[in-house]
DRENDO-1510 file (C-alpha; in Angstrom, 1 decimal, always signed):
<recs>
REC; n; res; u; v; w
REC; 1; UNK; +110.2; -167.1; +83.7 .
REC; 2; UNK; +108.3; -165.3; +80.9 .
REC; 3; UNK; +110.4; -163.1; +78.6 .
REC; 4; UNK; +109.4; -160.8; +75.8 .
REC; 5; UNK; +111.8; -159.5; +73.3 .
REC; 6; UNK; +110.8; -156.2; +71.5 .
REC; 7; UNK; +112.1; -154.3; +68.5 .
REC; 8; UNK; +110.5; -152.1; +65.9 .
REC; 9; UNK; +108.9; -154.4; +63.4 .
REC; 10; UNK; +109.3; -157.8; +65.0 .
REC; 11; UNK; +110.9; -159.3; +61.9 .
REC; 12; UNK; +114.7; -158.8; +62.4 .
REC; 13; UNK; +116.1; -158.4; +65.9 .
REC; 14; UNK; +113.4; -159.5; +68.3 .
REC; 15; UNK; +112.7; -162.8; +66.4 .
REC; 16; UNK; +116.4; -163.5; +66.6 .
REC; 17; UNK; +116.4; -162.8; +70.3 .
REC; 18; UNK; +113.3; -165.0; +70.8 .
REC; 19; UNK; +114.8; -167.9; +68.8 .
REC; 20; UNK; +118.2; -167.6; +70.5 .
REC; 21; UNK; +116.7; -167.4; +74.0 .
REC; 22; UNK; +114.5; -170.4; +73.3 .
REC; 23; UNK; +117.5; -172.3; +72.1 .
REC; 24; UNK; +119.6; -171.5; +75.1 .
REC; 25; UNK; +116.7; -172.1; +77.6 .
REC; 26; UNK; +116.0; -175.5; +76.0 .
REC; 27; UNK; +119.7; -176.4; +76.1 .
REC; 28; UNK; +119.9; -175.6; +79.8 .
REC; 29; UNK; +116.6; -177.2; +80.8 .
REC; 30; UNK; +115.0; -173.9; +81.7 .
REC; 31; UNK; +111.2; -174.0; +81.3 .
REC; 32; UNK; +110.8; -170.5; +80.1 .
REC; 33; UNK; +108.1; -168.9; +78.0 .
REC; 34; UNK; +109.7; -166.6; +75.4 .
REC; 35; UNK; +108.0; -164.5; +72.8 .
REC; 36; UNK; +108.7; -161.4; +70.7 .
REC; 37; UNK; +106.8; -158.3; +69.5 .
REC; 38; UNK; +107.3; -155.1; +67.6 .
REC; 39; UNK; +106.3; -151.6; +68.6 .
REC; 40; UNK; +105.0; -151.0; +65.1 .
REC; 41; UNK; +102.2; -152.9; +63.3 .
REC; 42; UNK; +103.7; -153.1; +59.8 .
REC; 43; UNK; +104.6; -156.8; +59.9 .
REC; 44; UNK; +101.9; -158.4; +62.1 .
REC; 45; UNK; +101.5; -162.0; +60.9 .
REC; 46; UNK; +104.6; -161.9; +58.8 .
REC; 47; UNK; +107.5; -164.4; +59.1 .
REC; 48; UNK; +110.9; -163.1; +60.2 .
REC; 49; UNK; +113.0; -161.3; +57.6 .
REC; 50; UNK; +114.8; -163.9; +55.3 .
REC; 51; UNK; +118.2; -162.5; +56.4 .
REC; 52; UNK; +117.4; -163.2; +60.1 .
REC; 53; UNK; +116.2; -166.6; +59.2 .
REC; 54; UNK; +119.4; -167.3; +57.3 .
REC; 55; UNK; +121.7; -166.0; +60.1 .
REC; 56; UNK; +119.8; -168.0; +62.7 .
REC; 57; UNK; +119.8; -171.2; +60.7 .
REC; 58; UNK; +123.6; -170.8; +60.1 .
REC; 59; UNK; +123.9; -170.8; +63.9 .
REC; 60; UNK; +121.6; -173.8; +64.5 .
REC; 61; UNK; +118.5; -171.8; +65.5 .
REC; 62; UNK; +115.2; -172.2; +63.7 .
REC; 63; UNK; +113.0; -169.1; +63.7 .
REC; 64; UNK; +110.9; -170.0; +60.6 .
REC; 65; UNK; +107.8; -170.7; +62.6 .
REC; 66; UNK; +107.7; -167.3; +64.3 .
REC; 67; UNK; +105.2; -164.6; +63.2 .
REC; 68; UNK; +105.2; -160.9; +63.8 .
REC; 69; UNK; +102.9; -159.3; +66.3 .
REC; 70; UNK; +102.6; -155.9; +67.9 .
REC; 71; UNK; +103.4; -155.1; +71.5 .
REC; 72; UNK; +100.3; -154.5; +73.7 .
REC; 73; UNK; +99.7; -153.2; +77.1 .
REC; 74; UNK; +98.5; -156.6; +78.4 .
REC; 75; UNK; +102.1; -157.9; +77.7 .
REC; 76; UNK; +103.0; -156.3; +81.0 .
REC; 77; UNK; +100.6; -158.7; +82.7 .
REC; 78; UNK; +101.9; -161.8; +80.9 .
REC; 79; UNK; +105.7; -161.3; +81.0 .
REC; 80; UNK; +108.2; -161.0; +83.9 .
REC; 81; UNK; +110.9; -159.3; +81.8 .
REC; 82; UNK; +110.6; -157.2; +78.6 .
REC; 83; UNK; +113.9; -156.7; +76.8 .
REC; 84; UNK; +114.0; -154.0; +74.2 .
REC; 85; UNK; +116.6; -153.6; +71.4 .
REC; 86; UNK; +117.0; -149.8; +71.4 .
REC; 87; UNK; +116.1; -146.4; +72.9 .
REC; 88; UNK; +113.1; -145.9; +70.6 .
REC; 89; UNK; +111.7; -149.3; +71.6 .
REC; 90; UNK; +112.3; -148.5; +75.2 .
REC; 91; UNK; +110.4; -145.2; +75.0 .
REC; 92; UNK; +107.6; -146.8; +73.0 .
REC; 93; UNK; +107.1; -149.6; +75.5 .
REC; 94; UNK; +107.4; -147.3; +78.5 .
REC; 95; UNK; +104.7; -145.1; +77.0 .
REC; 96; UNK; +102.3; -148.0; +77.4 .
REC; 97; UNK; +103.3; -148.7; +81.0 .
REC; 98; UNK; +100.4; -148.2; +83.4 .
REC; 99; UNK; +102.5; -148.0; +86.6 .
REC; 100; UNK; +105.9; -148.4; +88.1 .
REC; 101; UNK; +105.6; -152.2; +88.3 .
REC; 102; UNK; +105.1; -152.2; +84.5 .
REC; 103; UNK; +108.1; -149.9; +84.0 .
REC; 104; UNK; +110.3; -152.1; +86.3 .
REC; 105; UNK; +109.9; -155.1; +83.9 .
REC; 106; UNK; +111.5; -153.2; +80.9 .
REC; 107; UNK; +115.2; -153.3; +80.3 .
REC; 108; UNK; +117.6; -153.0; +77.4 .
REC; 109; UNK; +118.8; -156.3; +76.1 .
REC; 110; UNK; +122.4; -155.1; +75.9 .
REC; 111; UNK; +124.3; -153.9; +79.0 .
REC; 112; UNK; +124.7; -150.2; +79.8 .
REC; 113; UNK; +121.6; -149.3; +77.7 .
REC; 114; UNK; +123.4; -150.0; +74.4 .
REC; 115; UNK; +121.3; -150.2; +71.3 .
REC; 116; UNK; +121.2; -153.3; +69.1 .
REC; 117; UNK; +121.7; -151.9; +65.7 .
REC; 118; UNK; +118.7; -152.4; +63.3 .
REC; 119; UNK; +120.1; -154.5; +60.4 .
REC; 120; UNK; +117.1; -153.9; +58.1 .
REC; 121; UNK; +119.0; -151.5; +55.8 .
REC; 122; UNK; +122.4; -153.2; +55.9 .
REC; 123; UNK; +122.8; -156.9; +55.1 .
REC; 124; UNK; +126.3; -156.9; +56.6 .
REC; 125; UNK; +124.8; -156.1; +60.1 .
REC; 126; UNK; +122.9; -159.4; +60.5 .
REC; 127; UNK; +126.0; -161.5; +61.6 .
REC; 128; UNK; +127.3; -159.0; +64.2 .
REC; 129; UNK; +123.7; -158.3; +65.4 .
REC; 130; UNK; +123.2; -162.1; +65.9 .
REC; 131; UNK; +126.4; -162.3; +67.9 .
REC; 132; UNK; +125.4; -159.3; +70.1 .
REC; 133; UNK; +122.0; -160.8; +70.8 .
REC; 134; UNK; +123.4; -164.3; +71.4 .
REC; 135; UNK; +125.9; -162.9; +74.0 .
REC; 136; UNK; +123.2; -160.9; +75.7 .
REC; 137; UNK; +120.8; -163.9; +75.9 .
REC; 138; UNK; +123.6; -166.0; +77.2 .
REC; 139; UNK; +124.2; -163.5; +80.0 .
REC; 140; UNK; +120.5; -163.5; +80.9 .
REC; 141; UNK; +120.5; -167.3; +81.0 .
REC; 142; UNK; +123.7; -167.4; +83.0 .
REC; 143; UNK; +122.1; -165.2; +85.7 .
REC; 144; UNK; +119.5; -167.9; +86.5 .
REC; 145; UNK; +120.1; -170.4; +89.3 .
</recs>
């Protein structure tokens, strides 16, 4: 299984999702390839936001080695599932879809097309966002045989 996590800048939510999913996959012996990307290009090559790093570390997940990159159309060829954090990410990714097969790979990370709030402007959101992402990743991992 190859999974891509997508948010806006690839420094807060999607690196958390990548790190959490890698952690869960490793703990369950799942040989998955997991990556993350942003729909914007502002943080290409940058490490995750220090607040995401801190929250992940507090929960035993290391995301310090991750670097931001921008979502590209070829990601549809590489990944089996593309999980987005919010409605804007969903629309941005679908705009690059070339066909229905590409579109079928895209889903919201949270159930019922709920948005994962962007914690960028509110430090108090990092802990609840981590919890939301963790639970969603756990659900994805639980669905595998």
